[in-house]
C-alpha positions as CSV (number, residue, x, y, z in Angstrom):
1,X,70.7,100.3,83.2
2,X,69.2,97.4,80.9
3,X,67.1,94.5,82.5
4,X,66.3,91.0,81.0
5,X,63.7,88.6,82.1
6,X,62.6,85.6,80.9
7,X,60.8,81.8,81.7
8,X,61.5,79.3,79.3
9,X,63.0,75.4,78.7
10,X,66.3,74.8,77.5
11,X,67.4,71.6,75.4
12,X,71.0,70.7,75.2
13,X,71.9,68.7,72.2
14,X,76.0,67.8,71.5
15,X,76.5,67.4,67.5
16,X,79.3,66.4,66.0
17,X,80.4,68.4,62.5
18,X,78.5,66.4,60.3
19,X,75.5,66.7,62.2
20,X,76.0,70.0,62.4
21,X,77.1,71.3,59.0
22,X,73.3,69.4,58.1
23,X,71.5,70.7,60.0
24,X,73.0,74.3,59.1
25,X,71.1,73.7,55.6
26,X,67.7,73.9,56.5
27,X,68.3,76.5,59.3
28,X,67.9,79.6,57.0
29,X,64.3,78.4,55.9
30,X,62.7,78.7,59.3
31,X,65.2,81.0,61.7
32,X,67.0,84.2,61.2
33,X,70.1,85.3,62.8
34,X,70.1,87.4,65.9
35,X,71.0,90.5,66.0
36,X,74.5,89.9,67.6
37,X,75.4,87.9,64.7
38,X,76.3,90.6,62.5
39,X,76.7,90.0,59.2
40,X,76.2,86.0,60.4
41,X,79.2,85.7,62.1
42,X,79.3,84.4,65.2
43,X,80.3,86.3,68.8
44,X,82.3,85.6,72.0
45,X,80.3,85.3,75.5
46,X,82.9,85.7,78.4
47,X,81.5,84.7,82.2
48,X,82.4,84.5,85.9
49,X,80.6,82.3,87.9
50,X,80.4,82.3,91.6
51,X,80.4,80.2,94.4
52,X,80.9,79.3,98.2
53,X,84.2,78.0,99.4
54,X,83.3,74.6,99.1
55,X,81.6,74.7,95.4
56,X,78.3,74.2,97.3
57,X,76.0,75.8,94.2
58,X,77.8,73.4,91.1
59,X,77.9,70.2,93.4
60,X,73.8,71.1,94.1
61,X,73.5,71.4,90.9
62,X,75.0,68.1,89.1
63,X,72.6,66.4,91.8
64,X,69.7,67.6,89.8
65,X,67.4,68.6,92.2
66,X,63.8,70.3,91.7
67,X,65.1,73.6,92.3
68,X,68.7,75.0,91.5
69,X,70.3,78.5,91.2
70,X,73.7,79.7,90.2
71,X,75.0,83.8,90.0
72,X,77.7,85.0,87.2
73,X,79.0,88.3,85.6
74,X,78.8,88.0,81.7
75,X,80.5,90.4,78.9
76,X,80.5,90.3,75.6
77,X,84.1,91.9,75.2
78,X,87.6,90.3,75.7
79,X,89.5,91.1,77.6
80,X,86.6,93.9,79.6
81,X,87.8,97.1,80.8
82,X,86.0,99.0,83.9
83,X,83.7,101.3,81.9
84,X,82.7,98.4,79.7
85,X,79.0,97.1,79.9
86,X,78.7,93.8,82.0
87,X,75.3,91.7,83.3
88,X,75.3,89.9,86.7
89,X,72.6,87.1,86.3
90,X,70.4,84.8,88.7
91,X,69.8,81.9,86.8
92,X,67.3,79.1,88.3
93,X,65.6,75.9,86.8
94,X,62.2,75.2,88.7
95,X,61.0,71.3,87.8
96,X,62.6,71.8,84.3
97,X,62.0,75.6,83.7
98,X,64.7,78.1,83.3
99,X,64.4,81.5,84.4
100,X,66.9,84.3,84.4
101,X,67.1,87.9,86.0
102,X,70.0,90.5,85.4
103,X,70.8,93.8,85.7
104,X,73.5,95.7,83.6
105,X,76.3,97.9,84.6
106,X,80.0,98.6,84.3
107,X,82.8,96.4,85.1
108,X,83.7,98.6,87.9
109,X,80.5,99.2,89.2
110,X,80.4,95.4,89.6
111,X,83.5,95.4,91.5
112,X,82.2,97.8,93.9
113,X,78.8,96.3,94.5
114,X,80.6,93.0,95.0
115,X,82.7,94.3,97.4
116,X,80.5,97.4,99.3
117,X,77.0,96.3,97.4
118,X,76.9,100.1,96.5
119,X,74.7,99.5,93.3
120,X,74.6,101.7,90.3
121,X,71.6,104.4,90.0
122,X,68.6,102.7,89.7
123,X,65.8,104.2,87.5
124,X,63.1,101.6,87.3
125,X,61.3,99.5,89.9
126,X,62.0,96.0,88.5
127,X,65.8,96.9,88.2
128,X,65.5,97.6,92.1
129,X,63.8,94.1,92.8
130,X,66.5,92.2,90.4
131,X,69.4,94.3,93.2
132,X,67.1,93.1,96.4
133,X,67.2,88.8,94.9
134,X,70.4,89.5,93.9
135,X,71.3,91.2,98.0
136,X,69.4,88.3,99.3
137,X,71.6,85.9,97.1
138,X,74.7,87.5,98.9
139,X,73.4,87.4,102.3
140,X,73.0,83.6,101.9
141,X,75.7,82.3,100.2
142,X,79.2,83.3,100.7
143,X,80.3,83.5,97.3
144,X,83.6,84.5,95.2
145,X,84.9,84.0,92.1
146,X,85.3,80.4,91.3
147,X,85.0,79.6,87.3
148,X,85.8,81.2,84.1
149,X,84.0,79.9,80.8
150,X,83.7,81.5,77.9
151,X,82.9,80.2,74.3
152,X,82.0,81.5,70.6
153,X,78.4,81.7,69.4
154,X,75.9,81.3,66.8
155,X,72.2,82.2,67.5
156,X,69.5,82.1,65.7
157,X,65.7,83.1,66.6
158,X,62.5,81.8,64.6
159,X,60.9,83.6,62.0
160,X,57.4,82.9,62.7
161,X,58.1,82.5,66.9
162,X,60.9,85.2,68.0
163,X,60.6,83.3,71.1
164,X,61.9,80.2,69.8
165,X,65.9,80.2,69.8
166,X,68.7,78.1,69.0
167,X,72.2,78.4,69.7
168,X,76.0,76.7,68.5
169,X,78.8,77.0,70.9
170,X,82.4,76.3,70.2
171,X,85.2,76.9,72.0
172,X,84.1,76.5,75.5
173,X,86.6,77.2,77.2
174,X,87.6,76.9,81.0
175,X,89.9,77.6,83.6
176,X,89.9,77.8,87.3
177,X,92.6,80.9,87.8
178,X,92.3,84.6,86.6
179,X,89.1,85.0,87.4
180,X,88.1,88.3,86.2
181,X,86.8,89.3,82.9
182,X,89.7,91.9,82.3
183,X,91.8,89.0,81.2
184,X,91.7,87.8,77.9
185,X,89.9,84.0,77.1
186,X,92.4,81.4,77.3
187,X,92.3,78.2,79.5
188,X,91.1,74.3,78.4
189,X,88.5,73.3,76.1
190,X,85.8,70.9,77.2
191,X,84.0,69.9,74.3
192,X,86.6,68.7,71.0
193,X,87.0,71.1,68.1
194,X,84.7,69.4,65.8
195,X,81.8,69.4,68.3
196,X,79.1,71.8,68.8
197,X,76.9,72.3,71.7
198,X,73.8,73.0,70.2
199,X,70.7,74.8,73.1
200,X,67.0,74.7,72.0
201,X,65.4,77.3,73.7
202,X,61.6,77.5,73.8
203,X,58.6,78.8,75.8
204,X,56.3,76.1,74.7
205,X,56.7,73.0,72.1
206,X,60.2,72.4,69.9
207,X,58.4,73.2,66.0
208,X,58.0,69.8,63.9
209,X,60.4,70.7,61.6
210,X,62.9,70.6,64.6
211,X,61.7,67.2,65.5
212,X,62.0,66.1,62.1
213,X,65.4,67.1,61.3
214,X,66.8,65.9,65.1
215,X,65.1,62.2,64.2
216,X,66.7,62.0,60.7
217,X,70.3,63.0,62.1
218,X,70.1,60.9,65.2
219,X,70.9,64.2,67.2
220,X,69.6,63.2,71.1
221,X,69.2,65.4,74.0
222,X,71.9,65.3,76.7
223,X,71.9,66.9,80.2
224,X,75.2,69.1,80.1
225,X,76.4,72.4,82.2
226,X,79.4,74.3,80.7
227,X,80.1,75.1,84.6
228,X,79.3,71.5,85.3
229,X,81.5,69.9,83.1
230,X,84.5,72.2,84.1
231,X,83.9,71.5,87.7
232,X,83.7,67.7,87.1
233,X,87.1,68.4,85.4
234,X,88.5,70.2,88.5
235,X,87.4,67.6,90.8
236,X,88.5,64.6,88.8
237,X,92.0,65.8,88.3
238,X,92.1,66.5,92.4
239,X,91.2,63.4,92.8
240,X,93.7,61.9,90.7
241,X,96.6,64.0,91.9
242,X,95.6,63.1,95.6
243,X,95.6,59.4,94.8
244,X,98.8,59.6,93.3
245,X,100.0,60.9,96.6
246,X,98.7,58.4,98.3
247,X,100.1,55.6,95.8
248,X,96.5,55.3,93.8
249,X,96.2,55.7,90.2
250,X,92.7,56.3,89.1
251,X,92.4,55.4,85.1
252,X,89.1,55.8,83.6
253,X,87.0,53.7,85.8
254,X,89.7,51.7,87.4
255,X,91.5,52.6,90.5
256,X,95.2,50.5,90.0
257,X,98.0,50.5,92.9
258,X,101.0,52.4,92.7
259,X,103.1,49.2,93.0
260,X,106.3,51.4,93.9
261,X,104.6,52.1,97.3
């Protein structure tokens, strides 16, 4: 059973295709492809996010508190079979520093854990500690699957600093139905086809060469959460549906009365 823990800063940028292509011209000078990018190719990441019946976790996260947390189940296969390895993760952000703790198990074992709290065989002390943390999370929040998010990723790590990572995500796909990793990846895109979501993941400072490139290409950091963006789209659509039912239409930031009512 694998476990992964870390603490780092995650800084996000939304690139257009020109910015992405120009940045990719210099990245090989300073970074190597991640081991999962076999032959330099991207790979898929597929997630189920869990939340309370009233979506408390994502609503709290979007309010930008000093401390926030979320839980998700991740696979690198789509669709995942019962025997495929998945990763159950608790991700926390405290004052801008991101920590993640995760345990691995099969998809079937994860289903059993959520259903009965039965755990796979635990061979390492730290694995038991993470499961204790997961148990506390589940005791605190009455969660269930609420959001599917998948994307295609290119990933790189620094030649001189292997803790420095850079990722580019495209085809960020969301849906709030068929909430299982045993389904294919499909749904709505939350960024345009010619955009890339770039994440800089560092333990310390961003390297000087990247700062210079970001400045020259006029690439600026943004606040962006995949789950957050998906939830905001859902909330907006729900508000529009309710307003139409009540005789009010919402267009951009304007509210228009339905004159036929």
